PAPA-777194 format. One record per residue: y, z, x of N, C-alpha, C in turn; chain; residue number from 1. Coordinates in nm, 3 decimals. Layout:
{{Y, Z, X}, {Y, Z, X}, {Y, Z, X}, 'A', NUM}
...
//
This chain:
{{1.640, -1.063, -1.252}, {1.606, -1.033, -1.133}, {1.543, -0.860, -1.148}, 'A', 1}
{{1.704, -0.815, -1.209}, {1.680, -0.681, -1.213}, {1.549, -0.619, -1.315}, 'A', 2}
{{1.516, -0.700, -1.411}, {1.403, -0.664, -1.488}, {1.262, -0.688, -1.417}, 'A', 3}
{{1.233, -0.803, -1.349}, {1.124, -0.838, -1.263}, {1.107, -0.733, -1.185}, 'A', 4}
{{1.212, -0.712, -1.100}, {1.197, -0.550, -0.982}, {1.145, -0.463, -1.063}, 'A', 5}
{{1.197, -0.421, -1.177}, {1.161, -0.319, -1.211}, {1.009, -0.290, -1.292}, 'A', 6}
{{0.944, -0.419, -1.347}, {0.847, -0.460, -1.356}, {0.746, -0.442, -1.253}, 'A', 7}
{{0.765, -0.529, -1.145}, {0.669, -0.519, -1.045}, {0.675, -0.358, -0.967}, 'A', 8}
{{0.788, -0.312, -0.930}, {0.787, -0.153, -0.897}, {0.667, -0.078, -0.957}, 'A', 9}
{{0.687, -0.077, -1.079}, {0.654, 0.011, -1.150}, {0.509, -0.036, -1.190}, 'A', 10}
{{0.458, -0.139, -1.172}, {0.341, -0.189, -1.197}, {0.249, -0.155, -1.076}, 'A', 11}
{{0.314, -0.200, -0.951}, {0.247, -0.172, -0.814}, {0.210, 0.001, -0.788}, 'A', 12}
{{0.313, 0.029, -0.798}, {0.315, 0.213, -0.792}, {0.210, 0.257, -0.883}, 'A', 13}
{{0.200, 0.197, -1.023}, {0.090, 0.268, -1.088}, {-0.029, 0.211, -1.039}, 'A', 14}
{{-0.059, 0.108, -0.958}, {-0.189, 0.106, -0.916}, {-0.217, 0.167, -0.808}, 'A', 15}
{{-0.106, 0.186, -0.700}, {-0.123, 0.273, -0.606}, {-0.174, 0.417, -0.621}, 'A', 16}
{{-0.103, 0.453, -0.747}, {-0.150, 0.609, -0.773}, {-0.274, 0.618, -0.820}, 'A', 17}
{{-0.308, 0.522, -0.882}, {-0.455, 0.528, -0.954}, {-0.533, 0.536, -0.858}, 'A', 18}
{{-0.549, 0.428, -0.753}, {-0.643, 0.429, -0.624}, {-0.597, 0.541, -0.526}, 'A', 19}
{{-0.492, 0.635, -0.524}, {-0.500, 0.718, -0.442}, {-0.599, 0.840, -0.491}, 'A', 20}
{{-0.622, 0.809, -0.616}, {-0.710, 0.960, -0.672}, {-0.856, 0.928, -0.614}, 'A', 21}
{{-0.894, 0.792, -0.537}, {-0.997, 0.778, -0.460}, {-1.018, 0.864, -0.346}, 'A', 22}
{{-0.930, 0.925, -0.291}, {-0.959, 1.017, -0.187}, {-1.025, 1.110, -0.236}, 'A', 23}
{{-1.006, 1.165, -0.342}, {-1.075, 1.267, -0.420}, {-1.212, 1.268, -0.376}, 'A', 24}
{{-1.240, 1.113, -0.434}, {-1.408, 1.111, -0.459}, {-1.457, 1.045, -0.265}, 'A', 25}
{{-1.349, 0.976, -0.199}, {-1.384, 0.998, -0.081}, {-1.408, 1.113, 0.020}, 'A', 26}
{{-1.327, 1.208, -0.024}, {-1.319, 1.338, 0.041}, {-1.500, 1.397, -0.013}, 'A', 27}
{{-1.502, 1.431, -0.141}, {-1.645, 1.444, -0.184}, {-1.748, 1.363, -0.142}, 'A', 28}
{{-1.754, 1.281, -0.135}, {-1.884, 1.179, -0.033}, {-1.890, 1.222, 0.089}, 'A', 29}
{{-1.773, 1.267, 0.171}, {-1.801, 1.286, 0.324}, {-1.858, 1.425, 0.309}, 'A', 30}
{{-1.787, 1.508, 0.222}, {-1.831, 1.688, 0.228}, {-2.003, 1.676, 0.164}, 'A', 31}
{{-2.048, 1.575, 0.084}, {-2.180, 1.595, 0.018}, {-2.284, 1.554, 0.186}, 'A', 32}
{{-2.200, 1.429, 0.223}, {-2.287, 1.401, 0.348}, {-2.322, 1.494, 0.453}, 'A', 33}
{{-2.207, 1.570, 0.514}, {-2.187, 1.688, 0.570}, {-2.281, 1.791, 0.528}, 'A', 34}
{{-2.292, 1.850, 0.421}, {-2.383, 1.929, 0.398}, {-2.518, 1.903, 0.398}, 'A', 35}
{{-2.546, 1.785, 0.351}, {-2.652, 1.728, 0.340}, {-2.738, 1.702, 0.465}, 'A', 36}
{{-2.649, 1.638, 0.587}, {-2.681, 1.630, 0.733}, {-2.709, 1.752, 0.779}, 'A', 37}
{{-2.605, 1.836, 0.775}, {-2.609, 1.967, 0.876}, {-2.666, 2.082, 0.811}, 'A', 38}
{{-2.684, 2.082, 0.694}, {-2.740, 2.227, 0.638}, {-2.888, 2.177, 0.600}, 'A', 39}
{{-2.910, 2.090, 0.525}, {-3.053, 2.053, 0.479}, {-3.112, 1.955, 0.575}, 'A', 40}
{{-3.084, 1.892, 0.682}, {-3.124, 1.787, 0.776}, {-3.171, 1.693, 0.703}, 'A', 41}
{{-3.107, 1.654, 0.562}, {-3.143, 1.528, 0.467}, {-3.026, 1.447, 0.469}, 'A', 42}
{{-2.966, 1.347, 0.629}, {-2.844, 1.273, 0.581}, {-2.915, 1.157, 0.438}, 'A', 43}
{{-2.779, 1.113, 0.393}, {-2.802, 1.002, 0.299}, {-2.810, 0.888, 0.378}, 'A', 44}
{{-2.843, 0.757, 0.301}, {-2.823, 0.599, 0.363}, {-2.698, 0.561, 0.329}, 'A', 45}
{{-2.654, 0.616, 0.190}, {-2.522, 0.526, 0.181}, {-2.397, 0.602, 0.182}, 'A', 46}
{{-2.386, 0.698, 0.226}, {-2.243, 0.775, 0.242}, {-2.148, 0.697, 0.348}, 'A', 47}
{{-2.193, 0.636, 0.459}, {-2.113, 0.601, 0.549}, {-2.045, 0.497, 0.496}, 'A', 48}
{{-2.160, 0.349, 0.441}, {-2.095, 0.257, 0.384}, {-1.998, 0.284, 0.300}, 'A', 49}
{{-2.028, 0.370, 0.197}, {-1.945, 0.429, 0.083}, {-1.804, 0.469, 0.110}, 'A', 50}
{{-1.784, 0.533, 0.246}, {-1.683, 0.572, 0.271}, {-1.573, 0.495, 0.323}, 'A', 51}
{{-1.627, 0.384, 0.395}, {-1.578, 0.276, 0.461}, {-1.532, 0.201, 0.323}, 'A', 52}
{{-1.582, 0.179, 0.231}, {-1.560, 0.090, 0.126}, {-1.455, 0.182, 0.049}, 'A', 53}
{{-1.445, 0.267, -0.007}, {-1.344, 0.384, -0.060}, {-1.236, 0.350, 0.059}, 'A', 54}
{{-1.218, 0.402, 0.155}, {-1.093, 0.385, 0.269}, {-1.032, 0.293, 0.214}, 'A', 55}
{{-1.131, 0.174, 0.245}, {-1.068, 0.005, 0.258}, {-0.978, 0.021, 0.087}, 'A', 56}
{{-1.041, 0.021, 0.001}, {-1.015, 0.008, -0.135}, {-0.866, 0.094, -0.157}, 'A', 57}
{{-0.865, 0.222, -0.083}, {-0.744, 0.291, -0.082}, {-0.619, 0.251, -0.026}, 'A', 58}
{{-0.629, 0.188, 0.115}, {-0.560, 0.111, 0.205}, {-0.503, -0.016, 0.142}, 'A', 59}
{{-0.597, -0.106, 0.068}, {-0.583, -0.231, 0.012}, {-0.478, -0.222, -0.113}, 'A', 60}
{{-0.555, -0.133, -0.213}, {-0.476, -0.139, -0.295}, {-0.355, -0.046, -0.308}, 'A', 61}
{{-0.291, 0.051, -0.198}, {-0.189, 0.134, -0.189}, {-0.052, 0.044, -0.108}, 'A', 62}
{{-0.116, -0.087, -0.067}, {-0.028, -0.146, 0.021}, {0.117, -0.180, -0.036}, 'A', 63}
{{0.077, -0.246, -0.164}, {0.176, -0.294, -0.257}, {0.310, -0.194, -0.281}, 'A', 64}
{{0.236, -0.071, -0.292}, {0.301, 0.042, -0.346}, {0.375, 0.118, -0.225}, 'A', 65}
{{0.351, 0.121, -0.117}, {0.404, 0.139, 0.009}, {0.548, 0.059, 0.002}, 'A', 66}
{{0.494, -0.087, 0.014}, {0.638, -0.174, 0.054}, {0.726, -0.140, -0.075}, 'A', 67}
{{0.692, -0.100, -0.198}, {0.799, -0.111, -0.319}, {0.831, 0.051, -0.297}, 'A', 68}
{{0.793, 0.154, -0.245}, {0.865, 0.258, -0.230}, {0.917, 0.259, -0.091}, 'A', 69}
{{0.912, 0.185, -0.007}, {1.004, 0.162, 0.154}, {0.921, 0.350, 0.200}, 'A', 70}
{{0.742, 0.307, 0.202}, {0.735, 0.476, 0.263}, {0.614, 0.335, 0.356}, 'A', 71}
{{0.645, 0.249, 0.398}, {0.533, 0.182, 0.505}, {0.616, 0.208, 0.654}, 'A', 72}
{{0.512, 0.185, 0.735}, {0.562, 0.213, 0.887}, {0.676, 0.091, 0.910}, 'A', 73}
{{0.767, 0.122, 0.963}, {0.886, 0.015, 0.979}, {0.951, 0.085, 1.110}, 'A', 74}
{{0.984, -0.038, 1.214}, {1.053, 0.016, 1.347}, {1.208, -0.011, 1.296}, 'A', 75}
{{1.249, 0.090, 1.247}, {1.416, 0.080, 1.191}, {1.519, 0.122, 1.287}, 'A', 76}
{{1.489, 0.144, 1.423}, {1.619, 0.205, 1.498}, {1.708, 0.091, 1.518}, 'A', 77}
{{1.694, -0.032, 1.510}, {1.790, -0.141, 1.514}, {1.851, -0.157, 1.372}, 'A', 78}
{{1.743, -0.160, 1.263}, {1.754, -0.201, 1.143}, {1.878, -0.145, 1.079}, 'A', 79}
{{1.880, -0.008, 1.088}, {1.931, 0.109, 1.040}, {2.080, 0.096, 1.088}, 'A', 80}
{{2.112, 0.019, 1.176}, {2.244, -0.003, 1.261}, {2.315, -0.127, 1.182}, 'A', 81}
{{2.263, -0.163, 1.101}, {2.320, -0.328, 1.024}, {2.385, -0.267, 0.912}, 'A', 82}
{{2.487, -0.323, 0.852}, {2.499, -0.294, 0.711}, {2.389, -0.341, 0.592}, 'A', 83}
{{2.421, -0.323, 0.500}, {2.320, -0.333, 0.377}, {2.277, -0.458, 0.377}, 'A', 84}
{{2.400, -0.538, 0.361}, {2.382, -0.689, 0.331}, {2.361, -0.767, 0.484}, 'A', 85}
{{2.361, -0.721, 0.615}, {2.297, -0.739, 0.752}, {2.114, -0.710, 0.709}, 'A', 86}
{{2.106, -0.627, 0.650}, {1.974, -0.554, 0.661}, {1.895, -0.684, 0.566}, 'A', 87}
{{1.983, -0.699, 0.432}, {1.919, -0.778, 0.315}, {1.905, -0.928, 0.389}, 'A', 88}
{{1.987, -0.958, 0.468}, {1.977, -1.107, 0.521}, {1.830, -1.099, 0.650}, 'A', 89}
{{1.848, -0.989, 0.710}, {1.717, -1.018, 0.811}, {1.599, -1.001, 0.735}, 'A', 90}
{{1.621, -0.906, 0.621}, {1.489, -0.915, 0.547}, {1.423, -0.987, 0.448}, 'A', 91}
{{1.537, -1.101, 0.426}, {1.496, -1.201, 0.359}, {1.446, -1.314, 0.446}, 'A', 92}
{{1.497, -1.312, 0.571}, {1.452, -1.427, 0.691}, {1.279, -1.378, 0.664}, 'A', 93}
{{1.252, -1.241, 0.726}, {1.141, -1.223, 0.749}, {1.026, -1.217, 0.651}, 'A', 94}
{{1.082, -1.189, 0.538}, {0.987, -1.200, 0.411}, {0.966, -1.366, 0.408}, 'A', 95}
{{1.034, -1.443, 0.423}, {1.001, -1.576, 0.387}, {0.938, -1.643, 0.494}, 'A', 96}
{{0.983, -1.614, 0.611}, {0.889, -1.654, 0.743}, {0.761, -1.622, 0.778}, 'A', 97}
{{0.763, -1.469, 0.749}, {0.651, -1.412, 0.810}, {0.566, -1.362, 0.673}, 'A', 98}
{{0.637, -1.293, 0.607}, {0.558, -1.202, 0.503}, {0.480, -1.312, 0.389}, 'A', 99}
{{0.553, -1.365, 0.334}, {0.507, -1.473, 0.222}, {0.373, -1.578, 0.269}, 'A', 100}
{{0.385, -1.633, 0.408}, {0.318, -1.732, 0.440}, {0.169, -1.625, 0.481}, 'A', 101}
{{0.148, -1.498, 0.527}, {0.072, -1.448, 0.571}, {0.018, -1.368, 0.463}, 'A', 102}
{{0.082, -1.341, 0.336}, {0.033, -1.272, 0.205}, {-0.042, -1.397, 0.148}, 'A', 103}
{{0.005, -1.529, 0.145}, {-0.047, -1.640, 0.060}, {-0.176, -1.659, 0.111}, 'A', 104}
{{-0.180, -1.645, 0.250}, {-0.304, -1.697, 0.339}, {-0.393, -1.601, 0.312}, 'A', 105}
{{-0.342, -1.478, 0.305}, {-0.456, -1.365, 0.277}, {-0.538, -1.358, 0.137}, 'A', 106}
{{-0.476, -1.408, 0.054}, {-0.481, -1.447, -0.088}, {-0.610, -1.525, -0.104}, 'A', 107}
{{-0.551, -1.664, -0.061}, {-0.605, -1.755, -0.054}, {-0.751, -1.731, 0.004}, 'A', 108}
{{-0.755, -1.714, 0.150}, {-0.881, -1.707, 0.252}, {-0.949, -1.569, 0.156}, 'A', 109}
{{-0.901, -1.449, 0.106}, {-0.955, -1.382, 0.032}, {-1.049, -1.382, -0.092}, 'A', 110}
{{-0.981, -1.497, -0.161}, {-1.063, -1.544, -0.296}, {-1.163, -1.609, -0.267}, 'A', 111}
{{-1.169, -1.673, -0.152}, {-1.330, -1.754, -0.110}, {-1.412, -1.664, -0.033}, 'A', 112}
{{-1.371, -1.575, 0.042}, {-1.480, -1.475, 0.091}, {-1.545, -1.370, -0.018}, 'A', 113}
{{-1.439, -1.334, -0.147}, {-1.488, -1.277, -0.227}, {-1.563, -1.332, -0.312}, 'A', 114}
{{-1.556, -1.456, -0.336}, {-1.651, -1.551, -0.404}, {-1.750, -1.589, -0.343}, 'A', 115}
{{-1.778, -1.608, -0.220}, {-1.883, -1.616, -0.162}, {-1.979, -1.486, -0.168}, 'A', 116}
{{-1.898, -1.394, -0.152}, {-1.994, -1.228, -0.168}, {-2.028, -1.212, -0.303}, 'A', 117}
{{-1.960, -1.266, -0.389}, {-2.066, -1.270, -0.530}, {-2.146, -1.370, -0.526}, 'A', 118}
{{-2.112, -1.485, -0.509}, {-2.238, -1.620, -0.508}, {-2.376, -1.539, -0.419}, 'A', 119}
{{-2.331, -1.506, -0.308}, {-2.497, -1.421, -0.222}, {-2.551, -1.263, -0.268}, 'A', 120}
{{-2.426, -1.206, -0.347}, {-2.460, -1.071, -0.393}, {-2.472, -0.988, -0.284}, 'A', 121}
{{-2.394, -1.014, -0.189}, {-2.388, -0.946, -0.062}, {-2.396, -0.821, -0.025}, 'A', 122}
{{-2.459, -0.762, 0.082}, {-2.485, -0.612, 0.062}, {-2.446, -0.584, 0.209}, 'A', 123}
{{-2.402, -0.461, 0.260}, {-2.417, -0.442, 0.372}, {-2.519, -0.445, 0.466}, 'A', 124}
{{-2.484, -0.503, 0.597}, {-2.599, -0.503, 0.675}, {-2.571, -0.409, 0.774}, 'A', 125}
{{-2.476, -0.296, 0.773}, {-2.465, -0.190, 0.844}, {-2.532, -0.078, 0.830}, 'A', 126}
{{-2.637, -0.059, 0.702}, {-2.704, 0.041, 0.669}, {-2.813, 0.007, 0.609}, 'A', 127}
{{-2.937, 0.095, 0.620}, {-3.055, 0.040, 0.530}, {-3.015, 0.084, 0.369}, 'A', 128}
{{-2.923, 0.131, 0.323}, {-2.911, 0.142, 0.193}, {-2.890, 0.015, 0.159}, 'A', 129}
{{-2.811, -0.085, 0.238}, {-2.769, -0.224, 0.205}, {-2.659, -0.233, 0.048}, 'A', 130}
{{-2.547, -0.137, 0.084}, {-2.500, -0.115, -0.039}, {-2.442, -0.229, -0.118}, 'A', 131}
{{-2.399, -0.270, -0.237}, {-2.327, -0.400, -0.255}, {-2.178, -0.426, -0.182}, 'A', 132}
{{-2.114, -0.510, -0.120}, {-2.001, -0.517, -0.093}, {-1.922, -0.610, -0.146}, 'A', 133}
{{-1.969, -0.678, -0.224}, {-1.896, -0.782, -0.332}, {-1.770, -0.736, -0.389}, 'A', 134}
{{-1.780, -0.592, -0.465}, {-1.704, -0.517, -0.561}, {-1.557, -0.521, -0.467}, 'A', 135}
{{-1.612, -0.453, -0.324}, {-1.499, -0.427, -0.229}, {-1.439, -0.530, -0.193}, 'A', 136}
{{-1.502, -0.670, -0.141}, {-1.458, -0.745, -0.114}, {-1.359, -0.843, -0.237}, 'A', 137}
{{-1.395, -0.794, -0.360}, {-1.310, -0.879, -0.470}, {-1.156, -0.794, -0.441}, 'A', 138}
{{-1.127, -0.662, -0.404}, {-1.009, -0.659, -0.407}, {-0.950, -0.691, -0.299}, 'A', 139}
{{-0.977, -0.799, -0.193}, {-0.894, -0.861, -0.114}, {-0.778, -0.962, -0.181}, 'A', 140}
{{-0.843, -1.046, -0.261}, {-0.735, -1.118, -0.297}, {-0.666, -1.050, -0.406}, 'A', 141}
{{-0.721, -0.940, -0.474}, {-0.628, -0.871, -0.562}, {-0.500, -0.809, -0.505}, 'A', 142}
{{-0.543, -0.734, -0.394}, {-0.453, -0.647, -0.312}, {-0.335, -0.789, -0.257}, 'A', 143}
{{-0.401, -0.883, -0.253}, {-0.331, -1.011, -0.199}, {-0.225, -1.030, -0.298}, 'A', 144}
{{-0.244, -1.082, -0.453}, {-0.186, -1.086, -0.517}, {-0.071, -0.986, -0.564}, 'A', 145}
{{-0.119, -0.828, -0.566}, {-0.024, -0.714, -0.590}, {0.109, -0.763, -0.458}, 'A', 146}
{{0.021, -0.799, -0.340}, {0.151, -0.823, -0.229}, {0.214, -0.933, -0.264}, 'A', 147}
{{0.190, -1.048, -0.331}, {0.254, -1.128, -0.374}, {0.347, -1.084, -0.478}, 'A', 148}
{{0.310, -1.019, -0.586}, {0.416, -0.980, -0.671}, {0.514, -0.871, -0.639}, 'A', 149}
{{0.480, -0.747, -0.548}, {0.590, -0.692, -0.465}, {0.698, -0.753, -0.375}, 'A', 150}
{{0.641, -0.868, -0.315}, {0.711, -0.959, -0.205}, {0.793, -1.055, -0.298}, 'A', 151}
{{0.780, -1.089, -0.410}, {0.893, -1.153, -0.500}, {0.978, -1.058, -0.546}, 'A', 152}
{{0.975, -0.937, -0.581}, {1.042, -0.850, -0.594}, {1.150, -0.808, -0.485}, 'A', 153}
{{1.093, -0.802, -0.361}, {1.180, -0.790, -0.246}, {1.284, -0.873, -0.201}, 'A', 154}
{{1.226, -0.993, -0.225}, {1.319, -1.122, -0.214}, {1.420, -1.106, -0.306}, 'A', 155}
{{1.391, -1.103, -0.440}, {1.494, -1.046, -0.541}, {1.574, -0.955, -0.486}, 'A', 156}
{{1.522, -0.850, -0.447}, {1.638, -0.740, -0.393}, {1.726, -0.771, -0.286}, 'A', 157}
{{1.672, -0.848, -0.209}, {1.768, -0.899, -0.107}, {1.865, -1.007, -0.148}, 'A', 158}
{{1.857, -1.077, -0.234}, {2.006, -1.164, -0.289}, {2.052, -1.099, -0.372}, 'A', 159}
{{2.038, -0.963, -0.456}, {2.111, -0.837, -0.531}, {2.180, -0.825, -0.372}, 'A', 160}
{{2.111, -0.769, -0.326}, {2.196, -0.678, -0.174}, {2.307, -0.800, -0.143}, 'A', 161}
{{2.259, -0.912, -0.076}, {2.348, -1.005, 0.000}, {2.492, -1.028, -0.117}, 'A', 162}
{{2.432, -1.020, -0.213}, {2.544, -1.079, -0.321}, {2.634, -0.972, -0.355}, 'A', 163}
{{2.584, -0.832, -0.396}, {2.655, -0.705, -0.426}, {2.694, -0.631, -0.295}, 'A', 164}
{{2.622, -0.628, -0.173}, {2.647, -0.550, -0.084}, {2.598, -0.424, -0.069}, 'A', 165}
{{2.498, -0.369, -0.181}, {2.439, -0.245, -0.192}, {2.298, -0.279, -0.267}, 'A', 166}
{{2.219, -0.253, -0.196}, {2.053, -0.228, -0.236}, {2.047, -0.156, -0.349}, 'A', 167}
{{1.986, -0.262, -0.441}, {1.947, -0.203, -0.592}, {1.835, -0.093, -0.554}, 'A', 168}
{{1.840, -0.009, -0.660}, {1.757, 0.147, -0.667}, {1.592, 0.082, -0.680}, 'A', 169}
{{1.529, 0.222, -0.607}, {1.380, 0.188, -0.582}, {1.356, 0.306, -0.681}, 'A', 170}
{{1.189, 0.326, -0.688}, {1.136, 0.406, -0.762}, {1.136, 0.521, -0.614}, 'A', 171}
{{1.206, 0.647, -0.655}, {1.194, 0.776, -0.573}, {1.049, 0.836, -0.554}, 'A', 172}
{{0.977, 0.756, -0.495}, {0.862, 0.806, -0.507}, {0.801, 0.934, -0.396}, 'A', 173}
{{0.859, 0.876, -0.262}, {0.871, 0.971, -0.119}, {0.973, 0.935, -0.077}, 'A', 174}
{{1.029, 1.095, -0.013}, {1.134, 1.063, 0.061}, {1.112, 1.120, 0.157}, 'A', 175}
{{1.183, 1.057, 0.291}, {1.199, 1.130, 0.410}, {1.264, 1.257, 0.436}, 'A', 176}
{{1.249, 1.363, 0.485}, {1.290, 1.499, 0.454}, {1.442, 1.488, 0.523}, 'A', 177}
{{1.482, 1.403, 0.607}, {1.644, 1.428, 0.637}, {1.716, 1.361, 0.544}, 'A', 178}
{{1.657, 1.249, 0.503}, {1.726, 1.198, 0.386}, {1.732, 1.281, 0.248}, 'A', 179}
{{1.635, 1.350, 0.231}, {1.641, 1.456, 0.092}, {1.751, 1.524, 0.120}, 'A', 180}
{{1.750, 1.618, 0.247}, {1.832, 1.716, 0.289}, {2.021, 1.657, 0.264}, 'A', 181}
{{2.038, 1.548, 0.361}, {2.157, 1.469, 0.325}, {2.174, 1.427, 0.199}, 'A', 182}
{{2.130, 1.410, 0.110}, {2.140, 1.380, -0.011}, {2.153, 1.476, -0.102}, 'A', 183}
{{2.104, 1.636, -0.072}, {2.120, 1.738, -0.143}, {2.270, 1.787, -0.076}, 'A', 184}
{{2.297, 1.778, 0.055}, {2.430, 1.824, 0.108}, {2.533, 1.747, 0.061}, 'A', 185}
{{2.538, 1.604, 0.037}, {2.631, 1.534, -0.060}, {2.654, 1.592, -0.149}, 'A', 186}
{{2.585, 1.652, -0.245}, {2.566, 1.630, -0.400}, {2.599, 1.807, -0.377}, 'A', 187}
{{2.676, 1.900, -0.274}, {2.666, 2.005, -0.255}, {2.586, 2.126, -0.298}, 'A', 188}
{{2.407, 2.069, -0.303}, {2.335, 2.163, -0.330}, {2.288, 2.231, -0.245}, 'A', 189}
{{2.208, 2.395, -0.254}, {2.171, 2.444, -0.137}, {2.051, 2.394, -0.100}, 'A', 190}
{{2.034, 2.401, 0.049}, {1.929, 2.335, 0.106}, {1.856, 2.420, 0.208}, 'A', 191}
{{1.893, 2.585, 0.193}, {1.852, 2.696, 0.233}, {1.677, 2.649, 0.214}, 'A', 192}
{{1.567, 2.705, 0.280}, {1.466, 2.675, 0.267}, {1.414, 2.524, 0.348}, 'A', 193}
{{1.503, 2.434, 0.332}, {1.458, 2.312, 0.400}, {1.488, 2.306, 0.566}, 'A', 194}
{{1.613, 2.363, 0.580}, {1.644, 2.332, 0.728}, {1.621, 2.500, 0.786}, 'A', 195}
{{1.596, 2.522, 0.879}, {1.584, 2.643, 0.971}, {1.694, 2.690, 1.025}, 'A', 196}
//
């Protein structure tokens, strides 16, 4: 189980980081559109659709990475009061009852959604540029597969935590400031500059 968890974490975090670079492309496209529109009075036909597709790609392909590194939004005011074993039991129930059916439905429906877009070579109806959207729609089932991969990993994590009473280690991609400060204090490290 631990080997699969390590593989899944590294794989989805790598994909998430790779697609995170799309933010620079997205920013460049928005800057180009603003300059062309407001300085040269020559707006583009493609920038609006392009930025929507790029933003969608970043969000879809980064979702599994956010779950893997626990950087997703979570209402944890009650969750954190549970023991680690209690958290694992709750997570296991939620992953099996809600996460798995939703992600399988997303992947299944997304496959046919993308397939239909490829068959008809679907273009955007939203702008006169009529950008192809079948590439973007292909990301829906791919993102679903990444969510399945990391969902299995999270279920394995729950089993390990229920058995051992402690969560397995995660890739430390992003850490909340208060957790970082607490960890440094526990290790006896200097936290000057982190706290005022």
